[in-house]
C-alpha positions as CSV (number, residue, x, y, z in Angstrom):
1,M,-23.7,12.0,-6.0
2,E,-22.9,14.3,-9.1
3,G,-25.2,17.1,-7.8
4,L,-23.5,16.9,-4.4
5,L,-20.1,17.2,-6.0
6,A,-21.3,20.0,-8.3
7,E,-22.6,22.0,-5.4
8,H,-19.4,21.4,-3.5
9,E,-17.4,22.6,-6.6
10,R,-19.6,25.7,-6.9
11,L,-19.4,26.4,-3.1
12,S,-15.5,26.1,-3.1
13,K,-15.3,28.5,-6.1
14,S,-17.5,31.1,-4.7
15,G,-16.0,34.4,-4.0
16,T,-18.6,35.3,-1.3
17,F,-16.2,34.2,1.6
18,T,-13.4,36.5,0.3
19,K,-15.7,39.3,-0.3
20,S,-17.1,39.0,3.3
21,I,-13.6,39.0,4.8
22,D,-12.8,42.1,2.7
23,D,-15.9,43.9,3.9
24,I,-15.1,43.2,7.5
25,Q,-11.6,44.3,7.0
26,K,-12.8,47.5,5.5
27,T,-15.1,48.2,8.6
28,I,-12.1,47.5,11.0
29,D,-9.8,49.9,8.9
30,L,-12.5,52.6,9.2
31,L,-12.7,52.3,13.0
32,V,-8.9,52.1,13.4
33,K,-8.5,55.3,11.3
34,A,-11.1,57.2,13.3
35,R,-9.4,56.2,16.5
36,E,-6.0,57.4,15.2
37,T,-7.6,60.7,14.1
38,I,-9.2,61.3,17.6
39,A,-6.0,60.3,19.4
40,A,-4.0,62.6,17.1
41,S,-6.4,65.5,17.8
42,E,-6.3,64.9,21.6
43,M,-2.5,64.9,21.6
44,H,-2.4,68.2,19.7
45,F,-5.0,69.7,22.2
46,L,-2.8,68.7,25.2
47,S,0.4,69.9,23.7
48,S,-1.1,73.4,22.9
49,D,-2.4,73.7,26.5
50,V,1.0,72.9,27.8
51,A,2.6,75.5,25.6
52,K,0.3,78.1,26.9
53,G,1.0,77.1,30.5
54,K,-2.5,76.2,31.4
55,Q,-3.4,73.7,34.2
56,I,-4.8,70.5,32.7
57,D,-7.3,68.6,34.6
58,A,-6.8,64.8,33.9
59,N,-10.4,64.0,34.4
60,C,-11.8,66.5,31.8
61,H,-9.1,67.3,29.3
62,L,-11.4,66.4,26.5
63,G,-13.3,69.5,25.8
64,G,-13.8,72.4,23.5
65,S,-12.5,71.8,20.0
66,D,-11.1,68.3,20.9
67,S,-14.6,67.1,22.0
68,E,-16.1,68.6,18.8
69,T,-13.4,66.8,16.7
70,A,-14.2,63.4,18.4
71,S,-18.0,63.9,17.8
72,L,-17.4,64.9,14.2
73,N,-15.3,61.9,13.5
74,L,-17.9,59.5,15.1
75,A,-20.6,61.1,13.1
76,K,-18.7,60.6,9.9
77,L,-18.4,56.9,10.8
78,Q,-22.1,56.1,11.1
79,T,-22.9,55.8,7.5
80,P,-19.8,53.9,6.2
81,V,-20.0,51.5,9.2
82,K,-23.7,50.9,8.5
83,N,-23.1,50.3,4.8
84,S,-20.3,48.0,5.5
85,L,-22.3,45.9,8.0
86,E,-25.1,45.7,5.5
87,D,-22.7,44.3,2.9
88,V,-21.4,41.7,5.4
89,H,-25.0,40.7,6.1
90,K,-25.7,40.3,2.4
91,D,-22.5,38.2,1.9
92,L,-23.3,36.0,4.9
93,E,-27.0,35.6,3.6
94,E,-25.6,34.1,0.4
95,V,-23.3,31.8,2.4
96,R,-26.2,30.6,4.5
97,K,-28.2,29.8,1.3
98,C,-25.3,27.8,-0.1
99,Q,-24.8,26.0,3.2
100,A,-28.5,25.1,3.5
101,K,-28.5,23.7,0.0
102,Y,-25.5,21.8,0.5
103,L,-26.9,20.2,3.8
104,K,-29.9,19.2,2.0
105,L,-28.0,17.4,-0.7
106,L,-26.0,15.7,2.0
107,D,-29.0,14.6,3.9
108,K,-30.6,13.3,0.6
109,K,-27.4,11.3,-0.3
110,F,-26.4,10.0,3.1
111,K,-29.7,9.1,4.8
112,D,-29.6,8.9,8.6
113,K,-29.7,5.1,9.6
114,T,-29.9,3.7,13.1
115,L,-26.8,1.8,14.1
116,P,-27.1,-1.9,14.7
117,Q,-28.2,-2.8,18.3
118,M,-26.4,-5.7,20.1
119,D,-27.3,-7.1,23.4
120,Y,-23.8,-8.4,23.9
121,V,-20.8,-6.1,23.7
122,A,-17.5,-8.0,23.8
123,L,-15.5,-5.3,25.6
124,S,-18.2,-3.9,27.9
125,A,-16.6,-5.6,30.9
126,Q,-13.1,-4.5,30.0
127,P,-12.9,-0.7,30.5
128,A,-9.2,-0.9,31.4
129,L,-8.4,-2.5,28.1
130,I,-10.3,0.2,26.2
131,N,-8.6,3.0,28.1
132,R,-5.3,1.3,27.4
133,A,-5.9,1.2,23.7
134,I,-6.8,4.9,23.8
135,A,-3.9,5.9,25.8
136,M,-1.4,3.9,23.7
137,H,-2.9,5.4,20.5
138,L,-2.2,8.9,21.9
139,L,1.3,8.0,22.8
140,R,1.9,6.5,19.3
141,E,0.7,9.5,17.7
142,G,3.0,11.7,19.8
143,Q,0.1,13.5,21.7
144,F,2.0,13.1,24.9
145,S,0.3,16.0,26.9
146,V,-3.1,14.6,26.0
147,A,-2.2,11.1,26.8
148,S,-0.9,12.3,30.2
149,T,-4.3,14.0,30.9
150,F,-6.2,11.0,29.7
151,L,-4.2,8.7,31.9
152,S,-4.6,10.8,35.0
153,E,-8.3,11.0,34.5
154,A,-8.8,7.4,33.7
155,T,-6.9,6.2,36.7
156,K,-8.9,8.4,39.0
157,D,-12.1,6.7,37.9
158,Q,-10.6,3.2,38.3
159,V,-9.3,3.6,41.9
160,A,-12.6,3.0,43.5
161,E,-13.4,0.1,41.0
162,N,-10.1,-1.5,41.6
163,M,-10.6,-1.6,45.4
164,E,-13.7,-3.7,44.8
165,E,-12.5,-5.8,42.1
166,D,-8.9,-6.7,43.3
167,L,-10.2,-9.9,44.8
168,T,-11.8,-11.1,41.6
169,M,-9.6,-9.6,38.9
170,S,-7.2,-12.1,37.2
171,G,-3.4,-11.5,36.8
172,T,-3.9,-10.9,33.1
173,E,-6.4,-8.1,33.6
174,Q,-4.0,-6.5,36.2
175,D,-1.3,-6.4,33.6
176,L,-3.7,-4.7,31.1
177,G,-3.9,-1.7,33.5
178,L,-2.8,1.8,32.8
179,D,0.0,2.2,35.2
180,S,2.6,0.7,32.8
181,L,1.7,3.5,30.2
182,K,2.7,6.2,32.8
183,S,6.3,5.2,32.5
184,E,8.5,8.2,31.5
185,S,10.8,5.8,29.5
186,L,7.9,4.8,27.2
187,R,7.1,8.4,26.5
188,K,10.8,9.0,25.8
189,Q,10.9,6.0,23.5
190,F,8.1,7.4,21.3
191,A,9.4,10.9,21.4
192,N,12.7,9.5,20.1
193,M,10.9,7.6,17.4
194,Y,9.2,10.8,16.2
195,H,12.4,12.8,16.2
196,I,14.1,10.2,14.1
197,L,11.1,10.0,11.7
198,H,11.1,13.9,11.5
199,E,14.9,13.9,10.6
200,M,14.3,11.2,8.0
201,K,11.3,12.5,6.2
202,N,11.7,16.3,6.5
203,E,15.4,16.8,6.8
204,R,16.7,13.8,4.8
205,N,18.9,13.0,7.6
206,L,19.4,9.2,8.2
207,L,22.2,9.5,10.9
208,P,19.8,9.3,13.9
209,A,18.1,6.3,12.5
210,I,21.4,4.6,11.6
211,E,22.7,5.3,15.1
212,W,19.6,3.8,16.5
213,A,19.8,0.7,14.4
214,R,23.5,0.2,15.4
215,D,22.6,0.2,19.1
216,K,19.8,-2.3,18.5
217,S,21.8,-4.3,16.0
218,D,21.6,-7.6,18.1
219,E,17.9,-7.4,18.6
220,L,17.2,-6.5,14.8
221,E,19.4,-9.5,13.8
222,K,17.6,-11.9,16.0
223,R,14.4,-10.8,14.3
224,G,16.0,-11.4,10.9
225,S,15.5,-7.7,10.1
226,N,17.6,-6.0,7.4
227,L,16.8,-2.4,8.6
228,E,20.3,-1.5,9.4
229,F,21.6,-2.4,6.0
230,E,18.7,-0.7,4.3
231,L,19.4,2.6,6.1
232,G,23.1,2.3,5.2
233,K,22.2,1.6,1.6
234,L,19.9,4.6,1.3
235,Q,22.7,6.8,2.9
236,F,25.0,5.5,0.2
237,V,22.5,6.4,-2.5
238,W,21.9,9.8,-1.0
239,L,25.7,10.5,-0.9
240,F,26.1,9.0,-4.4
241,V,23.7,11.3,-6.2
242,G,25.3,14.3,-4.5
243,R,24.0,15.9,-1.4
244,P,23.0,19.5,-1.9
245,N,25.2,22.3,-0.9
246,Q,24.3,25.7,0.7
247,N,23.1,26.8,-2.8
248,G,20.9,23.7,-3.2
249,Q,23.1,22.2,-6.1
250,S,24.7,18.8,-6.1
251,N,28.1,17.8,-7.2
252,L,28.0,14.3,-8.7
253,Y,31.8,13.8,-8.7
254,E,32.1,14.7,-4.9
255,G,29.0,12.5,-4.3
256,R,30.7,9.5,-5.7
257,Q,33.8,10.1,-3.6
258,H,31.8,10.4,-0.4
259,A,29.8,7.4,-1.2
260,L,32.7,5.2,-1.9
261,E,34.4,6.3,1.4
262,Y,31.2,5.7,3.2
263,I,30.8,2.1,1.9
264,R,34.4,1.2,2.7
265,Q,34.1,2.5,6.3
266,E,30.5,1.9,7.4
267,L,29.1,-0.9,5.3
268,S,32.2,-3.3,4.9
269,H,30.9,-5.5,7.9
270,F,27.9,-6.4,5.9
271,R,29.9,-8.0,3.2
272,P,29.4,-11.6,4.3
273,R,25.6,-11.3,4.4
274,Y,25.0,-8.7,1.6
275,H,27.9,-9.3,-0.6
276,R,25.7,-9.2,-3.9
277,E,24.0,-6.0,-2.9
278,L,27.1,-4.2,-2.1
279,Q,28.6,-5.2,-5.5
280,Q,25.6,-3.8,-7.2
281,L,26.0,-0.4,-5.3
282,C,29.7,-0.2,-6.4
283,G,28.9,-1.3,-9.9
284,A,26.6,1.6,-10.4
285,I,29.7,3.9,-10.6
286,A,30.1,2.7,-14.1
287,F,26.8,3.9,-15.2
288,C,27.0,7.2,-13.2
289,P,26.5,9.6,-16.2
290,N,23.4,7.7,-17.4
291,L,21.7,6.4,-14.3
292,P,18.1,6.9,-15.6
293,Q,18.8,4.3,-18.3
294,S,20.9,2.0,-16.2
295,P,19.9,-1.2,-14.5
296,Y,20.3,0.6,-11.2
297,R,17.6,3.3,-11.8
298,R,15.2,1.7,-9.4
299,T,17.7,1.8,-6.6
300,F,19.1,5.3,-7.2
301,L,15.9,7.0,-8.5
302,N,13.2,5.6,-6.4
303,N,11.1,8.6,-5.0
304,D,9.3,6.2,-2.6
305,A,12.4,4.9,-0.9
306,W,12.3,7.3,2.0
307,D,8.7,6.7,2.8
308,E,9.1,3.0,2.5
309,L,12.1,3.1,4.8
310,A,10.3,5.2,7.3
311,T,7.5,2.6,7.4
312,S,9.9,-0.1,7.9
313,F,11.6,1.8,10.7
314,T,8.3,2.4,12.5
315,K,7.4,-1.3,12.2
316,E,10.8,-2.5,13.7
317,F,10.9,0.2,16.3
318,C,7.4,-0.8,17.6
319,A,8.3,-4.6,17.3
320,L,11.2,-4.1,19.7
321,L,8.8,-2.5,22.2
322,G,6.4,-5.5,21.9
323,L,3.9,-3.4,19.9
324,S,2.3,-3.9,16.5
325,A,3.3,-1.6,13.6
326,D,-0.2,0.0,13.5
327,S,-2.3,1.4,16.3
328,P,-4.7,-1.4,17.6
329,L,-7.3,1.3,18.1
330,Y,-7.0,2.5,14.5
331,I,-7.2,-1.0,13.3
332,A,-10.2,-1.8,15.3
333,A,-12.1,1.4,14.3
334,T,-11.2,0.8,10.6
335,A,-12.4,-2.8,10.8
336,G,-15.5,-1.7,12.5
337,A,-16.3,0.9,9.8
338,I,-15.9,-1.9,7.1
339,A,-18.1,-4.3,9.0
340,L,-20.9,-1.8,10.0
341,P,-22.7,-1.8,6.5
342,H,-22.9,-5.6,6.7
343,F,-24.3,-5.6,10.3
344,S,-26.9,-3.0,9.3
345,K,-28.0,-5.0,6.3
346,L,-28.2,-8.2,8.5
347,Q,-30.2,-6.4,11.1
348,V,-32.8,-5.5,8.5
349,I,-33.1,-9.0,7.2
350,M,-33.3,-10.5,10.7
351,K,-36.1,-8.0,11.6
352,D,-38.0,-8.9,8.4
353,K,-37.7,-12.7,9.0
354,R,-38.1,-12.2,12.8
355,T,-35.0,-14.2,13.6
356,E,-32.2,-13.7,16.2
357,W,-28.5,-14.6,16.3
358,T,-27.8,-16.0,19.8
359,T,-24.1,-17.0,19.5
360,K,-22.0,-14.5,21.5
361,H,-18.5,-15.3,20.4
362,E,-19.2,-15.5,16.6
363,I,-20.5,-13.0,14.1
364,P,-23.3,-14.1,11.9
365,V,-21.8,-13.1,8.6
366,E,-18.4,-13.1,7.1
367,V,-16.8,-9.6,7.0
368,P,-14.6,-9.0,3.9
369,L,-11.6,-7.5,5.8
370,P,-8.4,-6.9,3.8
371,P,-5.5,-9.4,4.2
372,S,-3.5,-7.1,6.4
373,Y,-6.3,-7.1,8.9
374,R,-6.4,-10.9,9.4
375,F,-4.1,-11.7,12.4
376,H,-5.3,-15.1,13.5
377,S,-5.4,-18.5,11.7
378,I,-8.8,-20.0,11.2
379,F,-9.6,-23.7,11.4
380,V,-12.8,-25.2,10.3
381,C,-13.4,-28.7,11.5
382,P,-13.7,-31.2,8.5
383,V,-16.4,-33.2,10.4
384,S,-18.8,-30.7,11.7
385,K,-17.8,-27.8,9.1
386,E,-17.8,-25.4,12.0
387,Q,-15.1,-22.9,12.8
388,T,-13.2,-23.7,16.0
389,T,-13.5,-21.4,19.1
390,D,-11.8,-21.1,22.6
391,Q,-14.5,-23.4,23.9
392,N,-14.3,-25.8,21.1
393,P,-10.6,-25.8,20.1
394,P,-8.9,-27.9,17.4
395,M,-7.5,-31.2,18.7
396,M,-4.9,-33.2,17.0
397,M,-4.9,-37.0,17.1
398,P,-1.8,-39.2,17.3
399,C,-2.1,-39.9,13.6
400,G,-1.7,-36.2,12.9
401,H,-5.3,-35.4,11.7
402,V,-7.2,-32.6,13.3
403,V,-10.8,-32.2,14.3
404,A,-12.7,-29.9,16.6
405,K,-13.0,-31.1,20.3
406,E,-16.8,-31.6,20.1
407,S,-16.5,-33.7,17.0
408,L,-13.7,-35.6,18.8
409,M,-15.9,-36.3,21.8
410,R,-18.9,-37.2,19.5
411,L,-16.9,-39.7,17.5
412,S,-15.1,-41.3,20.5
413,K,-17.8,-41.4,23.1
414,N,-14.9,-41.5,25.7
415,A,-13.5,-44.8,24.2
416,R,-11.1,-45.8,21.5
417,F,-12.2,-44.8,18.1
418,K,-11.1,-44.9,14.5
419,C,-9.9,-41.7,12.8
420,P,-12.4,-40.5,10.2
421,Y,-9.6,-39.9,7.7
422,C,-7.3,-43.0,8.2
423,P,-7.3,-46.4,9.7
424,N,-5.4,-45.5,13.0
425,E,-7.3,-45.8,16.3
426,S,-6.7,-43.7,19.3
427,H,-8.1,-42.7,22.6
428,P,-9.5,-39.0,23.2
429,K,-7.0,-38.5,26.0
430,D,-4.2,-39.0,23.5
431,A,-5.3,-35.9,21.4
432,M,-3.4,-32.6,21.8
433,K,-5.0,-29.1,21.7
434,I,-3.6,-26.9,19.0
435,Y,-3.0,-23.3,19.6
436,M,-3.5,-21.1,16.6
């Protein structure tokens, strides 16, 4: 890896690219100058003919001394242009050598490996679901024109398929179609989100986000979200430290006055729920000349506050639309990239031992995904030591203990049986399925 990094560093510091551009620009300058000289000579020749009162033929006005001037200028260009093109060729030859060496190091370090082959692909029968994930990702990224083109092309291909599959398609699969993503209101929602994020991150303007949070105050409160207060809190901090004037300077005294006025008018209704936090904001006035050494430095001098609040805003905005904070397509691609090396290694081992994995709904090895990528609870039956699935769900007996359905049927044999963990007896029909 060190050799690859060293070659990359040498290639990035090489002045060959700049020299190639300079040589090309010199060639262009020579041609432009020659064209201007010929044009100026032509205009001089025409003006002299007009002054003498001669009839000018538009089809053959280049002649005499003007034609000789053009030929002379073109003859003078041959040697400089040839030399310039040779210099460019030498520069590019050096670039090609560096590129070839760099590619060899890349091939040596990252050897080409065949991807794991699987006979069963979980989403092979769900093209509408895949297309929906792609379209939703494009909308979430603000690529509205690309999303519109993709949706129109995807729905064209599905028209014929839907005519044949309508009789067998379930209601859930119909709900996962692409028609809902064509809604103009959904695009306007995401356009509004990106506008608010742009104002927040680039312009340091929280007013659009605060206005949105006020309109959605009831929904945010039902979710237990504190986004509206956090936006008002950051607005107070921004005013407190002194918003910059036209000269880019801040007035700390005026900032405190604006902040106090803002907290009285805009944040007073938060007093019952955030009384302690409001007291801390007001108490910072006593430490105003020395905020870096005060207990409030983390609140007023937090450089990451804007990015953290932007992330929180995106999460709440998507949650109110019934969406996750991150793109499902991005999450799936990232999880797949993490799992791919493990599957490649497993395939090599299985090939050497001549074994196969036949279970379709489970993966043969545990993939170490980060905690943020674990969305479902996992239950392992204490009797069979196997993880439950949709076909073998967890079942809770009247005593409160839980086992897998297959273990329950094996223990009971369709009759009353004793719980393996307590003295209580029950019948299989009394067990309840647990949804996780």
